[in-house]
LOFITOR-536062 format. One record per residue (C-alpha): residue number from 1; z, y, x. Coordinates in nm, 2 decimals. Example, Ala and Ser with C-alpha at 12.3 -4.5 7.8 and 13.67 -1.06 7.14 Angstrom:
! LOFITOR-536062
i=1	Z=0.78	Y=-0.45	X=1.23
i=2	Z=0.71	Y=-0.11	X=1.37
***
This chain:
! LOFITOR-536062
i=1	Z=4.39	Y=14.42	X=6.83
i=2	Z=4.10	Y=14.18	X=6.78
i=3	Z=4.18	Y=14.03	X=6.44
i=4	Z=3.87	Y=13.82	X=6.43
i=5	Z=3.94	Y=13.65	X=6.76
i=6	Z=4.30	Y=13.59	X=6.66
i=7	Z=4.19	Y=13.43	X=6.33
i=8	Z=3.94	Y=13.21	X=6.51
i=9	Z=4.19	Y=13.10	X=6.77
i=10	Z=4.45	Y=13.02	X=6.50
i=11	Z=4.19	Y=12.83	X=6.30
i=12	Z=4.08	Y=12.64	X=6.61
i=13	Z=4.44	Y=12.56	X=6.70
i=14	Z=4.51	Y=12.41	X=6.36
i=15	Z=4.18	Y=12.22	X=6.35
i=16	Z=4.23	Y=12.08	X=6.70
i=17	Z=4.59	Y=11.99	X=6.62
i=18	Z=4.52	Y=11.81	X=6.29
i=19	Z=4.16	Y=11.71	X=6.22
i=20	Z=4.11	Y=11.36	X=6.34
i=21	Z=4.48	Y=11.33	X=6.41
i=22	Z=4.57	Y=11.21	X=6.06
i=23	Z=4.90	Y=11.05	X=6.15
i=24	Z=5.03	Y=11.39	X=6.26
i=25	Z=4.90	Y=11.54	X=5.94
i=26	Z=5.09	Y=11.27	X=5.74
i=27	Z=5.41	Y=11.32	X=5.93
i=28	Z=5.40	Y=11.69	X=5.86
i=29	Z=5.35	Y=11.62	X=5.49
i=30	Z=5.66	Y=11.39	X=5.51
i=31	Z=5.84	Y=11.68	X=5.69
i=32	Z=5.74	Y=11.90	X=5.39
i=33	Z=5.88	Y=11.65	X=5.14
i=34	Z=6.21	Y=11.65	X=5.32
i=35	Z=6.30	Y=11.99	X=5.19
i=36	Z=6.06	Y=12.14	X=5.44
i=37	Z=6.34	Y=12.16	X=5.70
i=38	Z=6.16	Y=11.95	X=5.97
i=39	Z=5.84	Y=12.15	X=5.89
i=40	Z=6.03	Y=12.47	X=5.97
i=41	Z=6.16	Y=12.32	X=6.29
i=42	Z=5.81	Y=12.22	X=6.38
i=43	Z=5.69	Y=12.58	X=6.31
i=44	Z=5.94	Y=12.71	X=6.56
i=45	Z=5.78	Y=12.49	X=6.83
i=46	Z=5.45	Y=12.67	X=6.77
i=47	Z=5.63	Y=13.01	X=6.78
i=48	Z=5.75	Y=12.91	X=7.13
i=49	Z=5.39	Y=12.91	X=7.23
i=50	Z=5.33	Y=12.54	X=7.27
i=51	Z=4.96	Y=12.46	X=7.32
i=52	Z=4.79	Y=12.25	X=7.20
i=53	Z=4.97	Y=12.18	X=6.87
i=54	Z=5.29	Y=11.98	X=6.95
i=55	Z=5.34	Y=11.63	X=6.84
i=56	Z=5.58	Y=11.57	X=6.55
i=57	Z=5.87	Y=11.41	X=6.74
i=58	Z=6.25	Y=11.47	X=6.77
i=59	Z=6.32	Y=11.47	X=6.41
i=60	Z=6.69	Y=11.54	X=6.45
i=61	Z=6.60	Y=11.86	X=6.65
i=62	Z=6.34	Y=11.95	X=6.39
i=63	Z=6.60	Y=11.92	X=6.12
i=64	Z=6.86	Y=12.13	X=6.31
i=65	Z=6.61	Y=12.40	X=6.40
i=66	Z=6.48	Y=12.40	X=6.04
i=67	Z=6.83	Y=12.46	X=5.91
i=68	Z=6.88	Y=12.75	X=6.15
i=69	Z=6.54	Y=12.89	X=6.05
i=70	Z=6.64	Y=12.86	X=5.68
i=71	Z=6.97	Y=13.03	X=5.74
i=72	Z=6.79	Y=13.32	X=5.91
i=73	Z=6.56	Y=13.35	X=5.61
i=74	Z=6.85	Y=13.35	X=5.37
i=75	Z=7.03	Y=13.62	X=5.56
i=76	Z=6.72	Y=13.84	X=5.55
i=77	Z=6.69	Y=13.77	X=5.18
i=78	Z=7.04	Y=13.90	X=5.10
i=79	Z=6.93	Y=14.26	X=5.02
i=80	Z=6.67	Y=14.12	X=4.78
i=81	Z=6.92	Y=13.89	X=4.62
i=82	Z=7.18	Y=14.16	X=4.57
i=83	Z=6.93	Y=14.40	X=4.41
i=84	Z=6.80	Y=14.12	X=4.19
i=85	Z=7.15	Y=14.03	X=4.07
i=86	Z=7.24	Y=14.39	X=4.01
i=87	Z=6.93	Y=14.44	X=3.79
i=88	Z=6.92	Y=14.11	X=3.61
i=89	Z=7.30	Y=14.08	X=3.54
i=90	Z=7.31	Y=14.36	X=3.27
i=91	Z=7.01	Y=14.21	X=3.10
i=92	Z=7.18	Y=13.87	X=3.09
i=93	Z=7.50	Y=14.01	X=2.96
i=94	Z=7.31	Y=14.21	X=2.69
i=95	Z=7.13	Y=13.90	X=2.58
i=96	Z=7.45	Y=13.70	X=2.55
i=97	Z=7.61	Y=13.98	X=2.35
i=98	Z=7.29	Y=14.01	X=2.13
i=99	Z=7.28	Y=14.39	X=2.19
i=100	Z=6.91	Y=14.47	X=2.13
i=101	Z=6.93	Y=14.83	X=2.26
i=102	Z=7.09	Y=14.71	X=2.58
i=103	Z=6.83	Y=14.43	X=2.61
i=104	Z=6.55	Y=14.68	X=2.58
i=105	Z=6.71	Y=14.90	X=2.84
i=106	Z=6.77	Y=14.60	X=3.06
i=107	Z=6.41	Y=14.49	X=3.04
i=108	Z=6.29	Y=14.84	X=3.15
i=109	Z=6.53	Y=14.84	X=3.44
i=110	Z=6.42	Y=14.49	X=3.54
i=111	Z=6.05	Y=14.58	X=3.54
i=112	Z=6.12	Y=14.88	X=3.75
i=113	Z=6.33	Y=14.67	X=3.99
i=114	Z=6.03	Y=14.44	X=4.04
i=115	Z=5.86	Y=14.72	X=4.22
i=116	Z=6.17	Y=14.80	X=4.42
i=117	Z=6.22	Y=14.43	X=4.51
i=118	Z=5.85	Y=14.41	X=4.63
i=119	Z=5.90	Y=14.71	X=4.86
i=120	Z=6.23	Y=14.58	X=5.00
i=121	Z=6.07	Y=14.24	X=5.05
i=122	Z=5.77	Y=14.38	X=5.24
i=123	Z=6.00	Y=14.59	X=5.47
i=124	Z=6.22	Y=14.28	X=5.53
i=125	Z=5.92	Y=14.07	X=5.61
i=126	Z=5.81	Y=14.31	X=5.88
i=127	Z=6.13	Y=14.26	X=6.07
i=128	Z=6.18	Y=13.89	X=5.97
i=129	Z=5.85	Y=13.77	X=6.12
i=130	Z=5.92	Y=13.91	X=6.46
i=131	Z=6.29	Y=13.81	X=6.44
i=132	Z=6.20	Y=13.45	X=6.38
i=133	Z=5.97	Y=13.44	X=6.68
i=134	Z=6.24	Y=13.60	X=6.89
i=135	Z=6.48	Y=13.32	X=6.78
i=136	Z=6.22	Y=13.06	X=6.87
i=137	Z=6.16	Y=13.21	X=7.21
i=138	Z=6.53	Y=13.27	X=7.30
i=139	Z=6.70	Y=12.99	X=7.11
i=140	Z=6.96	Y=13.25	X=7.00
i=141	Z=7.00	Y=13.31	X=6.62
i=142	Z=7.15	Y=13.65	X=6.70
i=143	Z=6.81	Y=13.76	X=6.84
i=144	Z=6.66	Y=13.72	X=6.50
i=145	Z=6.86	Y=14.02	X=6.40
i=146	Z=6.83	Y=14.22	X=6.72
i=147	Z=6.67	Y=14.51	X=6.53
i=148	Z=6.64	Y=14.74	X=6.83
i=149	Z=6.44	Y=14.48	X=7.02
i=150	Z=6.24	Y=14.39	X=6.71
i=151	Z=6.15	Y=14.76	X=6.65
i=152	Z=6.06	Y=14.78	X=7.02
i=153	Z=5.82	Y=14.48	X=6.99
i=154	Z=5.66	Y=14.62	X=6.68
i=155	Z=5.62	Y=14.95	X=6.85
i=156	Z=5.43	Y=14.78	X=7.14
i=157	Z=5.21	Y=14.60	X=6.90
i=158	Z=5.15	Y=14.92	X=6.70
i=159	Z=5.29	Y=14.95	X=6.35
i=160	Z=4.95	Y=15.00	X=6.19
i=161	Z=4.80	Y=14.71	X=6.38
i=162	Z=5.10	Y=14.49	X=6.30
i=163	Z=5.09	Y=14.57	X=5.93
i=164	Z=4.71	Y=14.52	X=5.91
i=165	Z=4.75	Y=14.18	X=6.09
i=166	Z=5.00	Y=14.06	X=5.84
i=167	Z=4.80	Y=14.18	X=5.54
i=168	Z=4.49	Y=13.99	X=5.67
i=169	Z=4.69	Y=13.67	X=5.71
i=170	Z=4.85	Y=13.70	X=5.37
i=171	Z=4.52	Y=13.78	X=5.20
i=172	Z=4.35	Y=13.47	X=5.36
i=173	Z=4.63	Y=13.24	X=5.27
i=174	Z=4.65	Y=13.39	X=4.93
i=175	Z=4.28	Y=13.33	X=4.87
i=176	Z=4.32	Y=12.96	X=4.98
i=177	Z=4.61	Y=12.91	X=4.74
i=178	Z=4.43	Y=13.07	X=4.45
i=179	Z=4.12	Y=12.86	X=4.50
i=180	Z=4.33	Y=12.55	X=4.52
i=181	Z=4.53	Y=12.63	X=4.21
i=182	Z=4.21	Y=12.71	X=4.02
i=183	Z=4.10	Y=12.35	X=4.06
i=184	Z=4.19	Y=12.17	X=3.74
i=185	Z=4.44	Y=11.88	X=3.76
i=186	Z=4.43	Y=11.82	X=4.14
i=187	Z=4.47	Y=12.18	X=4.26
i=188	Z=4.84	Y=12.15	X=4.33
i=189	Z=4.79	Y=11.82	X=4.52
i=190	Z=4.51	Y=11.97	X=4.73
i=191	Z=4.73	Y=12.27	X=4.82
i=192	Z=5.01	Y=12.04	X=4.91
i=193	Z=4.78	Y=11.84	X=5.14
i=194	Z=4.67	Y=12.16	X=5.31
i=195	Z=5.02	Y=12.28	X=5.38
i=196	Z=5.03	Y=12.14	X=5.74
i=197	Z=4.70	Y=12.31	X=5.82
i=198	Z=4.81	Y=12.64	X=5.67
i=199	Z=5.14	Y=12.63	X=5.86
i=200	Z=4.98	Y=12.57	X=6.19
i=201	Z=4.72	Y=12.84	X=6.12
i=202	Z=4.99	Y=13.10	X=6.02
i=203	Z=5.23	Y=13.01	X=6.30
i=204	Z=4.97	Y=13.03	X=6.57
i=205	Z=4.83	Y=13.36	X=6.43
i=206	Z=5.18	Y=13.52	X=6.42
i=207	Z=5.24	Y=13.39	X=6.77
i=208	Z=4.94	Y=13.58	X=6.89
i=209	Z=5.05	Y=13.89	X=6.70
i=210	Z=5.39	Y=13.87	X=6.88
i=211	Z=5.23	Y=13.81	X=7.22
i=212	Z=5.00	Y=14.11	X=7.18
i=213	Z=5.31	Y=14.32	X=7.25
i=214	Z=5.31	Y=14.17	X=7.60
i=215	Z=5.63	Y=13.98	X=7.56
***
């Protein structure tokens, strides 16, 4: 897998789709403000393989697709939510009761659970990324949870190649976010303005990762 080529193509896709096309950029910012639902719907259009970057049209469809996308994400998040509730609830109850020993034990359990939650989250993300693209390509929400097909796709990509590809993407986006947030006063605003570019970059990159399986 040529990671450099994929990154360059994804960056070029986002640049061509937004730079100089400021109205599209503004519309995607508006889509972000609207609970990000239209933005999620727009992201699905990219996952379908649309080139160049599609126009921001059909807002009703974007909203509906965004809601479906959100539902898929929430379903995938259920294991994390369950583990979080199980570990946090005793701590909350101990705090309410004022039991210092139980609070100390609860804090220890919670700190341990953070590691567990991170591991669970990473495992879920591996399946979720491919599942969402499957949903985008087929239009069927059930395909987002077709784990045998998802595992088959990852197998064609190569587990190591797939994980490395995701790590590279997350590191790059993480660096951008840290740089923005390190800027005093206006860092958050700059990051917000960059959201459309980051979304196009990420979505196109993941699209290429998925297509590397030969789907």
